[in-house]
Phi, psi and omega in degrees: 000130176244133178175171184282357179102019181283176180297322177296323177297316179297319179296316178299317178301313180296318178295321179294317178299317179299315181297316179297315179297316182295328178276349181068031181280146172268082186223150177265128176250120183235151171257126177242116183250011181283114183298331178294330177291321176299314180295316181299326179268004179058043177261115182253344178243127182242160359282166179230152178242127180244129178237121181052042177082000183250126176289117182256344174196154178206144173091359177208169181244103178281168176287164175299326178298316179293322178295321175304314178301316180297320180294330177281323183289320187302311179297329181289339182280353182273000000 
């Protein structure tokens, strides 16, 4: 999760952790609040979710269910 540390960022982080737990994934869920990282990834709308180095969403907070779908979709896109 990338964002400045706002309440929406915290909610996205919690939803991402929930989705990872529900899928039983061996994955690290991190909060990155470093603004230089946001700029480097050209993220202008926060919060953003990055999976395996790929920005999969930005600017809104999806449900844990939607994040589960994204976590399943991202590996399939490779």
